[in-house]
N, CA, C and O atoms as CSV, one atom per row, in Angstrom:
chain,resi,resn,atom,element,x,y,z
A,1,MET,N,N,-95.485,43.554,-111.987
A,1,MET,CA,C,-96.677,44.228,-112.536
A,1,MET,C,C,-96.673,45.682,-112.390
A,1,MET,O,O,-96.217,46.222,-111.382
A,2,ALA,N,N,-97.149,46.299,-113.327
A,2,ALA,CA,C,-97.064,47.931,-113.250
A,2,ALA,C,C,-98.188,48.411,-112.300
A,2,ALA,O,O,-99.244,47.816,-112.081
A,3,THR,N,N,-97.797,49.544,-111.793
A,3,THR,CA,C,-98.849,50.288,-110.941
A,3,THR,C,C,-99.855,50.963,-111.857
A,3,THR,O,O,-99.533,51.673,-112.810
A,4,PRO,N,N,-101.098,50.683,-111.489
A,4,PRO,CA,C,-102.090,51.389,-112.435
A,4,PRO,C,C,-101.986,52.873,-112.228
A,4,PRO,O,O,-101.849,53.373,-111.112
A,5,LEU,N,N,-102.058,53.569,-113.368
A,5,LEU,CA,C,-101.999,54.975,-113.335
A,5,LEU,C,C,-103.468,55.553,-113.121
A,5,LEU,O,O,-104.475,54.995,-113.557
A,6,LEU,N,N,-103.462,56.697,-112.422
A,6,LEU,CA,C,-104.807,57.331,-112.219
A,6,LEU,C,C,-105.218,57.937,-113.535
A,6,LEU,O,O,-104.394,58.393,-114.327
A,7,PRO,N,N,-106.460,57.929,-113.735
A,7,PRO,CA,C,-106.851,58.569,-114.955
A,7,PRO,C,C,-106.674,60.123,-114.895
A,7,PRO,O,O,-106.766,60.712,-113.818
A,8,THR,N,N,-106.423,60.762,-116.044
A,8,THR,CA,C,-106.071,62.176,-116.000
A,8,THR,C,C,-107.243,62.967,-115.694
A,8,THR,O,O,-107.079,64.130,-115.325
A,9,TYR,N,N,-108.447,62.462,-115.805
A,9,TYR,CA,C,-109.644,63.329,-115.374
A,9,TYR,C,C,-109.697,63.298,-113.828
A,9,TYR,O,O,-110.525,64.034,-113.292
A,10,ILE,N,N,-108.950,62.571,-113.101
A,10,ILE,CA,C,-108.787,62.679,-111.636
A,10,ILE,C,C,-107.536,63.497,-111.327
A,10,ILE,O,O,-107.550,64.453,-110.553
A,11,VAL,N,N,-106.478,63.077,-111.962
A,11,VAL,CA,C,-105.100,63.756,-111.505
A,11,VAL,C,C,-105.127,65.332,-111.880
A,11,VAL,O,O,-104.673,66.136,-111.066
A,12,TYR,N,N,-105.602,65.721,-112.975
A,12,TYR,CA,C,-105.430,67.132,-113.271
A,12,TYR,C,C,-106.421,68.055,-112.315
A,12,TYR,O,O,-105.999,69.093,-111.803
A,13,PRO,N,N,-107.562,67.657,-112.153
A,13,PRO,CA,C,-108.413,68.631,-111.211
A,13,PRO,C,C,-107.843,68.622,-109.778
A,13,PRO,O,O,-107.916,69.633,-109.080
A,14,ALA,N,N,-107.192,67.311,-109.274
A,14,ALA,CA,C,-106.635,67.343,-107.966
A,14,ALA,C,C,-105.399,68.160,-108.019
A,14,ALA,O,O,-105.221,68.906,-107.056
A,15,ALA,N,N,-104.459,68.159,-109.021
A,15,ALA,CA,C,-103.361,68.981,-109.004
A,15,ALA,C,C,-103.779,70.426,-109.147
A,15,ALA,O,O,-103.149,71.295,-108.544
A,16,LEU,N,N,-104.737,70.704,-109.859
A,16,LEU,CA,C,-105.178,72.137,-109.921
A,16,LEU,C,C,-105.701,72.611,-108.575
A,16,LEU,O,O,-105.395,73.715,-108.126
A,17,ALA,N,N,-106.456,71.801,-107.971
A,17,ALA,CA,C,-107.006,72.134,-106.652
A,17,ALA,C,C,-105.940,72.416,-105.584
A,17,ALA,O,O,-106.020,73.349,-104.785
A,18,ALA,N,N,-104.894,71.491,-105.640
A,18,ALA,CA,C,-103.786,71.540,-104.725
A,18,ALA,C,C,-103.007,72.936,-105.030
A,18,ALA,O,O,-102.696,73.693,-104.112
A,19,PHE,N,N,-102.748,73.185,-106.254
A,19,PHE,CA,C,-102.148,74.458,-106.591
A,19,PHE,C,C,-102.927,75.754,-106.235
A,19,PHE,O,O,-102.389,76.808,-105.896
A,20,SER,N,N,-104.222,75.547,-106.351
A,20,SER,CA,C,-105.117,76.804,-106.041
A,20,SER,C,C,-104.997,76.974,-104.494
A,20,SER,O,O,-104.875,78.103,-104.017
A,21,VAL,N,N,-105.031,75.905,-103.740
A,21,VAL,CA,C,-105.017,76.009,-102.294
A,21,VAL,C,C,-103.701,76.593,-101.884
A,21,VAL,O,O,-103.650,77.496,-101.049
A,22,THR,N,N,-102.606,76.079,-102.474
A,22,THR,CA,C,-101.306,76.624,-102.091
A,22,THR,C,C,-101.232,78.178,-102.449
A,22,THR,O,O,-100.818,79.015,-101.647
A,23,ALA,N,N,-101.653,78.460,-103.667
A,23,ALA,CA,C,-101.689,79.919,-104.065
A,23,ALA,C,C,-102.540,80.790,-103.056
A,23,ALA,O,O,-102.117,81.876,-102.661
A,24,ASN,N,N,-103.698,80.295,-102.676
A,24,ASN,CA,C,-104.467,81.043,-101.727
A,24,ASN,C,C,-103.896,81.187,-100.394
A,24,ASN,O,O,-104.041,82.218,-99.736
A,25,VAL,N,N,-103.212,80.108,-99.963
A,25,VAL,CA,C,-102.482,80.186,-98.607
A,25,VAL,C,C,-101.336,81.256,-98.753
A,25,VAL,O,O,-101.093,82.040,-97.836
A,26,TYR,N,N,-100.666,81.259,-99.897
A,26,TYR,CA,C,-99.461,82.224,-100.123
A,26,TYR,C,C,-100.027,83.622,-100.051
A,26,TYR,O,O,-99.511,84.460,-99.312
A,27,ILE,N,N,-101.125,83.904,-100.836
A,27,ILE,CA,C,-101.845,85.249,-100.935
A,27,ILE,C,C,-102.232,85.596,-99.426
A,27,ILE,O,O,-101.923,86.674,-98.918
A,28,LEU,N,N,-102.908,84.632,-98.773
A,28,LEU,CA,C,-103.441,85.069,-97.418
A,28,LEU,C,C,-102.213,85.342,-96.524
A,28,LEU,O,O,-102.249,86.268,-95.713
A,29,GLY,N,N,-101.136,84.558,-96.657
A,29,GLY,CA,C,-99.964,84.889,-95.814
A,29,GLY,C,C,-99.334,86.267,-96.094
A,29,GLY,O,O,-98.801,86.922,-95.199
A,30,GLY,N,N,-99.415,86.667,-97.331
A,30,GLY,CA,C,-98.977,87.994,-97.618
A,30,GLY,C,C,-99.912,89.113,-97.079
A,30,GLY,O,O,-99.488,90.201,-96.690
A,31,GLN,N,N,-101.140,88.772,-97.089
A,31,GLN,CA,C,-102.125,89.783,-96.568
A,31,GLN,C,C,-102.067,89.927,-95.114
A,31,GLN,O,O,-102.213,91.014,-94.556
A,32,ILE,N,N,-101.825,88.675,-94.420
A,32,ILE,CA,C,-101.609,88.759,-92.961
A,32,ILE,C,C,-100.364,89.552,-92.637
A,32,ILE,O,O,-100.412,90.322,-91.678
A,33,GLN,N,N,-99.261,89.439,-93.338
A,33,GLN,CA,C,-98.046,90.160,-93.187
A,33,GLN,C,C,-98.330,91.683,-93.372
A,33,GLN,O,O,-97.846,92.508,-92.598
A,34,GLU,N,N,-99.078,92.009,-94.355
A,34,GLU,CA,C,-99.527,93.457,-94.612
A,34,GLU,C,C,-100.233,93.938,-93.345
A,34,GLU,O,O,-99.895,95.003,-92.830
A,35,VAL,N,N,-101.186,93.196,-92.841
A,35,VAL,CA,C,-101.952,93.656,-91.703
A,35,VAL,C,C,-101.020,93.808,-90.578
A,35,VAL,O,O,-101.131,94.810,-89.871
A,36,LYS,N,N,-100.074,92.897,-90.317
A,36,LYS,CA,C,-99.092,92.981,-89.222
A,36,LYS,C,C,-98.329,94.249,-89.395
A,36,LYS,O,O,-98.224,95.011,-88.434
A,37,ASP,N,N,-97.769,94.546,-90.583
A,37,ASP,CA,C,-97.040,95.886,-90.784
A,37,ASP,C,C,-97.903,97.032,-90.566
A,37,ASP,O,O,-97.398,98.030,-90.053
A,38,ASP,N,N,-99.186,97.033,-90.894
A,38,ASP,CA,C,-99.999,98.088,-90.670
A,38,ASP,C,C,-100.285,98.445,-89.190
A,38,ASP,O,O,-100.345,99.574,-88.704
A,39,LEU,N,N,-100.445,97.275,-88.586
A,39,LEU,CA,C,-100.573,97.433,-87.116
A,39,LEU,C,C,-99.400,97.978,-86.378
A,39,LEU,O,O,-99.516,98.772,-85.444
A,40,LYS,N,N,-98.195,97.495,-86.856
A,40,LYS,CA,C,-96.981,98.082,-86.261
A,40,LYS,C,C,-96.876,99.578,-86.541
A,40,LYS,O,O,-96.471,100.354,-85.676
A,41,ASP,N,N,-97.264,99.991,-87.813
A,41,ASP,CA,C,-97.236,101.356,-88.139
A,41,ASP,C,C,-98.215,102.132,-87.354
A,41,ASP,O,O,-97.903,103.244,-86.928
A,42,LEU,N,N,-99.405,101.608,-87.130
A,42,LEU,CA,C,-100.428,102.184,-86.154
A,42,LEU,C,C,-99.861,102.423,-84.753
A,42,LEU,O,O,-100.023,103.468,-84.123
A,43,LYS,N,N,-99.143,101.294,-84.305
A,43,LYS,CA,C,-98.611,101.391,-82.964
A,43,LYS,C,C,-97.686,102.566,-82.830
A,43,LYS,O,O,-97.790,103.377,-81.910
A,44,ASN,N,N,-96.703,102.639,-83.856
A,44,ASN,CA,C,-95.813,103.708,-83.812
A,44,ASN,C,C,-96.474,105.052,-83.971
A,44,ASN,O,O,-96.052,106.025,-83.347
A,45,ASP,N,N,-97.546,105.132,-84.826
A,45,ASP,CA,C,-98.182,106.472,-84.883
A,45,ASP,C,C,-98.948,106.827,-83.571
A,45,ASP,O,O,-99.044,108.005,-83.228
A,46,LEU,N,N,-99.445,105.906,-82.900
A,46,LEU,CA,C,-100.009,106.097,-81.555
A,46,LEU,C,C,-99.032,106.595,-80.541
A,46,LEU,O,O,-99.322,107.421,-79.676
A,47,LYS,N,N,-97.805,106.022,-80.703
A,47,LYS,CA,C,-96.771,106.340,-79.739
A,47,LYS,C,C,-96.296,107.772,-79.924
A,47,LYS,O,O,-95.968,108.494,-78.982
A,48,ASP,N,N,-96.283,108.164,-81.312
A,48,ASP,CA,C,-95.906,109.496,-81.648
A,48,ASP,C,C,-96.988,110.537,-81.128
A,48,ASP,O,O,-96.678,111.604,-80.598
A,49,LEU,N,N,-98.242,110.122,-81.329
A,49,LEU,CA,C,-99.330,110.918,-80.898
A,49,LEU,C,C,-99.316,111.188,-79.365
A,49,LEU,O,O,-99.561,112.297,-78.891
A,50,LYS,N,N,-99.013,110.101,-78.638
A,50,LYS,CA,C,-98.868,110.179,-77.217
A,50,LYS,C,C,-97.778,111.113,-76.787
A,50,LYS,O,O,-97.968,111.918,-75.876
A,51,ASP,N,N,-96.603,111.015,-77.448
A,51,ASP,CA,C,-95.561,111.899,-77.239
A,51,ASP,C,C,-95.888,113.408,-77.474
A,51,ASP,O,O,-95.574,114.282,-76.666
A,52,ASN,N,N,-96.534,113.638,-78.629
A,52,ASN,CA,C,-97.057,114.899,-79.009
A,52,ASN,C,C,-97.993,115.488,-77.987
A,52,ASN,O,O,-97.976,116.694,-77.739
A,53,LEU,N,N,-98.802,114.653,-77.399
A,53,LEU,CA,C,-99.791,115.192,-76.495
A,53,LEU,C,C,-99.156,115.427,-75.115
A,53,LEU,O,O,-99.677,116.224,-74.335
A,54,LYS,N,N,-98.086,114.776,-74.813
A,54,LYS,CA,C,-97.279,115.164,-73.594
A,54,LYS,C,C,-96.669,116.442,-73.840
A,54,LYS,O,O,-96.618,117.259,-72.920
A,55,ASP,N,N,-96.141,116.744,-75.114
A,55,ASP,CA,C,-95.423,118.012,-75.270
A,55,ASP,C,C,-96.584,119.123,-75.297
A,55,ASP,O,O,-96.308,120.232,-74.839
A,56,VAL,N,N,-97.688,118.916,-75.738
A,56,VAL,CA,C,-98.703,119.909,-75.773
A,56,VAL,C,C,-99.191,120.142,-74.307
A,56,VAL,O,O,-99.446,121.286,-73.930
A,57,LYS,N,N,-99.325,119.049,-73.465
A,57,LYS,CA,C,-99.615,119.256,-72.103
A,57,LYS,C,C,-98.589,120.066,-71.437
A,57,LYS,O,O,-98.932,120.963,-70.667
A,58,GLY,N,N,-97.275,119.798,-71.692
A,58,GLY,CA,C,-96.270,120.614,-71.071
A,58,GLY,C,C,-96.294,122.061,-71.531
A,58,GLY,O,O,-96.031,122.953,-70.724
A,59,ASP,N,N,-96.594,122.328,-72.777
A,59,ASP,CA,C,-96.628,123.691,-73.278
A,59,ASP,C,C,-97.822,124.416,-72.738
A,59,ASP,O,O,-97.782,125.621,-72.491
A,60,LEU,N,N,-98.939,123.634,-72.545
A,60,LEU,CA,C,-100.121,124.319,-71.895
A,60,LEU,C,C,-99.833,124.652,-70.456
A,60,LEU,O,O,-100.296,125.669,-69.939
A,61,GLY,N,N,-99.054,123.781,-69.796
A,61,GLY,CA,C,-98.661,124.002,-68.384
A,61,GLY,C,C,-97.952,125.304,-68.299
A,61,GLY,O,O,-98.261,126.189,-67.501
A,62,GLY,N,N,-97.019,125.373,-69.132
A,62,GLY,CA,C,-96.136,126.617,-69.152
A,62,GLY,C,C,-96.952,127.857,-69.447
A,62,GLY,O,O,-96.787,128.887,-68.794
A,63,LEU,N,N,-97.877,127.756,-70.479
A,63,LEU,CA,C,-98.722,128.921,-70.825
A,63,LEU,C,C,-99.598,129.384,-69.609
A,63,LEU,O,O,-99.744,130.564,-69.292
A,64,MET,N,N,-100.172,128.296,-68.958
A,64,MET,CA,C,-101.069,128.593,-67.789
A,64,MET,C,C,-100.171,129.249,-66.682
A,64,MET,O,O,-100.623,130.223,-66.081
A,65,LYS,N,N,-98.953,128.777,-66.388
A,65,LYS,CA,C,-98.162,129.514,-65.396
A,65,LYS,C,C,-97.851,130.884,-65.789
A,65,LYS,O,O,-97.867,131.794,-64.960
A,66,GLU,N,N,-97.548,131.082,-67.103
A,66,GLU,CA,C,-97.299,132.481,-67.467
A,66,GLU,C,C,-98.455,133.326,-67.395
A,66,GLU,O,O,-98.362,134.503,-67.047
A,67,LEU,N,N,-99.607,132.749,-67.725
A,67,LEU,CA,C,-100.925,133.507,-67.616
A,67,LEU,C,C,-101.253,133.825,-66.263
A,67,LEU,O,O,-101.828,134.886,-66.021
A,68,ARG,N,N,-100.934,132.974,-65.298
A,68,ARG,CA,C,-101.146,133.334,-63.862
A,68,ARG,C,C,-100.323,134.465,-63.506
A,68,ARG,O,O,-100.807,135.351,-62.802
A,69,GLY,N,N,-99.054,134.537,-63.941
A,69,GLY,CA,C,-98.218,135.669,-63.720
A,69,GLY,C,C,-98.691,136.928,-64.207
A,69,GLY,O,O,-98.632,137.933,-63.499
A,70,VAL,N,N,-99.188,136.945,-65.446
A,70,VAL,CA,C,-99.790,138.080,-66.034
A,70,VAL,C,C,-101.050,138.599,-65.308
A,70,VAL,O,O,-101.234,139.796,-65.092
A,71,VAL,N,N,-101.884,137.643,-64.953
A,71,VAL,CA,C,-103.059,138.040,-64.104
A,71,VAL,C,C,-102.795,138.691,-62.856
A,71,VAL,O,O,-103.469,139.629,-62.432
A,72,LYS,N,N,-101.678,138.119,-62.193
A,72,LYS,CA,C,-101.206,138.659,-60.861
A,72,LYS,C,C,-100.749,140.048,-61.132
A,72,LYS,O,O,-101.172,140.962,-60.425
A,73,GLU,N,N,-99.848,140.293,-62.183
A,73,GLU,CA,C,-99.418,141.664,-62.451
A,73,GLU,C,C,-100.602,142.574,-62.733
A,73,GLU,O,O,-100.596,143.726,-62.298
A,74,LEU,N,N,-101.598,142.107,-63.433
A,74,LEU,CA,C,-102.720,142.932,-63.841
A,74,LEU,C,C,-103.487,143.332,-62.542
A,74,LEU,O,O,-103.894,144.487,-62.424
A,75,ARG,N,N,-103.688,142.428,-61.592
A,75,ARG,CA,C,-104.416,142.734,-60.376
A,75,ARG,C,C,-103.566,143.768,-59.666
A,75,ARG,O,O,-104.121,144.752,-59.176
A,76,GLY,N,N,-102.217,143.604,-59.578
A,76,GLY,CA,C,-101.365,144.637,-58.973
A,76,GLY,C,C,-101.640,146.020,-59.556
A,76,GLY,O,O,-101.873,146.981,-58.824
A,77,ASP,N,N,-101.609,146.106,-60.887
A,77,ASP,CA,C,-101.702,147.288,-61.637
A,77,ASP,C,C,-103.126,147.902,-61.340
A,77,ASP,O,O,-103.261,149.116,-61.184
A,78,ILE,N,N,-104.122,147.067,-61.272
A,78,ILE,CA,C,-105.520,147.577,-61.041
A,78,ILE,C,C,-105.621,148.243,-59.695
A,78,ILE,O,O,-106.166,149.335,-59.539
A,79,LYS,N,N,-105.004,147.449,-58.612
A,79,LYS,CA,C,-104.993,148.172,-57.351
A,79,LYS,C,C,-104.238,149.449,-57.306
A,79,LYS,O,O,-104.652,150.370,-56.603
A,80,GLU,N,N,-103.134,149.564,-58.028
A,80,GLU,CA,C,-102.304,150.756,-58.034
A,80,GLU,C,C,-103.205,151.862,-58.767
A,80,GLU,O,O,-103.330,152.990,-58.292
A,81,MET,N,N,-103.728,151.519,-59.775
A,81,MET,CA,C,-104.707,152.518,-60.522
A,81,MET,C,C,-105.809,153.028,-59.627
A,81,MET,O,O,-106.122,154.218,-59.650
A,82,LYS,N,N,-106.443,152.096,-58.789
A,82,LYS,CA,C,-107.407,152.534,-57.892
A,82,LYS,C,C,-106.945,153.439,-56.939
A,82,LYS,O,O,-107.613,154.435,-56.661
A,83,ARG,N,N,-105.731,153.172,-56.335
A,83,ARG,CA,C,-105.144,154.146,-55.389
A,83,ARG,C,C,-104.894,155.491,-56.125
A,83,ARG,O,O,-105.262,156.561,-55.640
A,84,ASP,N,N,-104.325,155.401,-57.182
A,84,ASP,CA,C,-104.017,156.681,-58.010
A,84,ASP,C,C,-105.329,157.402,-58.283
A,84,ASP,O,O,-105.378,158.629,-58.193
A,85,LEU,N,N,-106.342,156.710,-58.600
A,85,LEU,CA,C,-107.666,157.351,-58.876
A,85,LEU,C,C,-108.231,157.989,-57.572
A,85,LEU,O,O,-108.792,159.085,-57.573
A,86,SER,N,N,-108.048,157.239,-56.476
A,86,SER,CA,C,-108.508,157.793,-55.249
A,86,SER,C,C,-107.806,159.092,-54.900
A,86,SER,O,O,-108.425,160.037,-54.411
A,87,ALA,N,N,-106.542,159.126,-55.150
A,87,ALA,CA,C,-105.710,160.239,-54.876
A,87,ALA,C,C,-106.177,161.377,-55.786
A,87,ALA,O,O,-106.338,162.497,-55.301
A,88,VAL,N,N,-106.386,161.158,-56.988
A,88,VAL,CA,C,-106.798,162.202,-57.981
A,88,VAL,C,C,-108.194,162.676,-57.479
A,88,VAL,O,O,-108.387,163.891,-57.440
A,89,VAL,N,N,-109.083,161.913,-57.131
A,89,VAL,CA,C,-110.487,162.380,-56.731
A,89,VAL,C,C,-110.298,163.243,-55.431
A,89,VAL,O,O,-110.920,164.296,-55.287
A,90,ALA,N,N,-109.405,162.755,-54.473
A,90,ALA,CA,C,-109.205,163.555,-53.324
A,90,ALA,C,C,-108.523,165.026,-53.564
A,90,ALA,O,O,-108.807,166.023,-52.899
A,91,HIS,N,N,-107.646,164.985,-54.552
A,91,HIS,CA,C,-107.088,166.310,-55.020
A,91,HIS,C,C,-108.126,167.148,-55.639
A,91,HIS,O,O,-108.195,168.342,-55.350
A,92,GLN,N,N,-108.964,166.583,-56.500
A,92,GLN,CA,C,-110.040,167.360,-57.053
A,92,GLN,C,C,-110.926,167.857,-56.146
A,92,GLN,O,O,-111.298,169.021,-56.297
A,93,THR,N,N,-111.379,167.154,-55.149
A,93,THR,CA,C,-112.225,167.538,-54.084
A,93,THR,C,C,-111.603,168.736,-53.353
A,93,THR,O,O,-112.248,169.760,-53.130
A,94,ALA,N,N,-110.371,168.572,-53.001
A,94,ALA,CA,C,-109.647,169.574,-52.316
A,94,ALA,C,C,-109.631,170.922,-53.090
A,94,ALA,O,O,-109.899,171.997,-52.552
A,95,LEU,N,N,-109.310,170.782,-54.334
A,95,LEU,CA,C,-109.236,172.038,-55.298
A,95,LEU,C,C,-110.708,172.571,-55.282
A,95,LEU,O,O,-110.913,173.778,-55.148
A,96,GLU,N,N,-111.616,171.777,-55.401
A,96,GLU,CA,C,-113.068,172.276,-55.510
A,96,GLU,C,C,-113.415,173.087,-54.245
A,96,GLU,O,O,-113.995,174.171,-54.316
A,97,LEU,N,N,-113.029,172.506,-53.061
A,97,LEU,CA,C,-113.245,173.172,-51.818
A,97,LEU,C,C,-112.506,174.493,-51.666
A,97,LEU,O,O,-113.058,175.507,-51.239
A,98,LEU,N,N,-111.201,174.431,-52.044
A,98,LEU,CA,C,-110.333,175.661,-52.147
A,98,LEU,C,C,-111.060,176.749,-53.002
A,98,LEU,O,O,-111.188,177.900,-52.586
A,99,ARG,N,N,-111.561,176.308,-54.296
A,99,ARG,CA,C,-112.205,177.332,-55.097
A,99,ARG,C,C,-113.367,177.895,-54.444
A,99,ARG,O,O,-113.568,179.109,-54.491
A,100,MET,N,N,-114.197,177.055,-53.801
A,100,MET,CA,C,-115.424,177.597,-53.120
A,100,MET,C,C,-115.032,178.532,-51.946
A,100,MET,O,O,-115.702,179.534,-51.693
A,101,SER,N,N,-113.926,178.181,-51.229
A,101,SER,CA,C,-113.461,179.015,-50.253
A,101,SER,C,C,-113.102,180.392,-50.736
A,101,SER,O,O,-113.513,181.410,-50.180
A,102,VAL,N,N,-112.290,180.388,-51.830
A,102,VAL,CA,C,-111.771,181.598,-52.482
A,102,VAL,C,C,-112.999,182.424,-52.887
A,102,VAL,O,O,-113.092,183.622,-52.620
A,103,ALA,N,N,-113.947,181.720,-53.552
A,103,ALA,CA,C,-115.167,182.367,-54.105
A,103,ALA,C,C,-115.916,183.086,-52.920
A,103,ALA,O,O,-116.283,184.253,-53.059
A,104,GLU,N,N,-116.135,182.413,-51.793
A,104,GLU,CA,C,-116.733,183.008,-50.653
A,104,GLU,C,C,-116.037,184.110,-50.105
A,104,GLU,O,O,-116.663,185.103,-49.736
A,105,LYS,N,N,-114.727,184.032,-50.006
A,105,LYS,CA,C,-113.964,185.087,-49.439
A,105,LYS,C,C,-114.019,186.335,-50.438
A,105,LYS,O,O,-114.096,187.476,-49.984
A,106,LEU,N,N,-113.978,186.094,-51.754
A,106,LEU,CA,C,-114.159,187.213,-52.656
A,106,LEU,C,C,-115.444,187.841,-52.525
A,106,LEU,O,O,-115.487,189.071,-52.472
A,107,LEU,N,N,-116.587,187.102,-52.460
A,107,LEU,CA,C,-117.931,187.591,-52.324
A,107,LEU,C,C,-117.996,188.544,-51.015
A,107,LEU,O,O,-118.549,189.644,-51.007
A,108,LYS,N,N,-117.376,187.976,-49.966
A,108,LYS,CA,C,-117.445,188.793,-48.631
A,108,LYS,C,C,-116.662,190.118,-48.816
A,108,LYS,O,O,-117.106,191.183,-48.388
A,109,ASP,N,N,-115.429,190.008,-49.500
A,109,ASP,CA,C,-114.635,191.138,-49.714
A,109,ASP,C,C,-115.374,192.234,-50.560
A,109,ASP,O,O,-115.356,193.433,-50.281
A,110,CYS,N,N,-116.048,191.655,-51.663
A,110,CYS,CA,C,-116.770,192.617,-52.505
A,110,CYS,C,C,-117.985,193.197,-51.771
A,110,CYS,O,O,-118.357,194.355,-51.962
A,111,GLY,N,N,-118.544,192.418,-50.989
A,111,GLY,CA,C,-119.691,192.853,-50.159
A,111,GLY,C,C,-119.266,193.946,-49.068
A,111,GLY,O,O,-120.060,194.818,-48.713
A,112,LYS,N,N,-118.145,193.861,-48.628
A,112,LYS,CA,C,-117.678,194.896,-47.607
A,112,LYS,C,C,-117.176,196.220,-48.375
A,112,LYS,O,O,-117.159,197.320,-47.822
A,113,LYS,N,N,-116.814,196.026,-49.559
A,113,LYS,CA,C,-116.392,197.280,-50.211
A,113,LYS,C,C,-117.648,198.099,-50.841
A,113,LYS,O,O,-117.664,199.319,-51.009
A,114,GLY,N,N,-118.603,197.276,-51.129
A,114,GLY,CA,C,-119.749,197.861,-51.918
A,114,GLY,C,C,-120.723,198.526,-51.109
A,114,GLY,O,O,-121.708,199.046,-51.632
């Protein structure tokens, strides 16, 4: 006896549903792979960013060290300028006292002659 065949109104929709599910699983699998690839790319980008930040930190450390050296030199220069300024003021004061002394002596000499 022959096996009874399923009616086409049952077979076609079932086959169509099976194909639709298979297609959706395939599409979803592709999307999952894309997400995995994107995550891998992000991981690599984060690693690169981390390396760049290390480089920046190293550069900043070098700049800070250099800046400390410049500040130290400037402090030394300022101290030297203060000493020089003090010496100039002392010389100016001595010259002013000398002028006053000479002026007094000239006034006394003029007073004796007159």
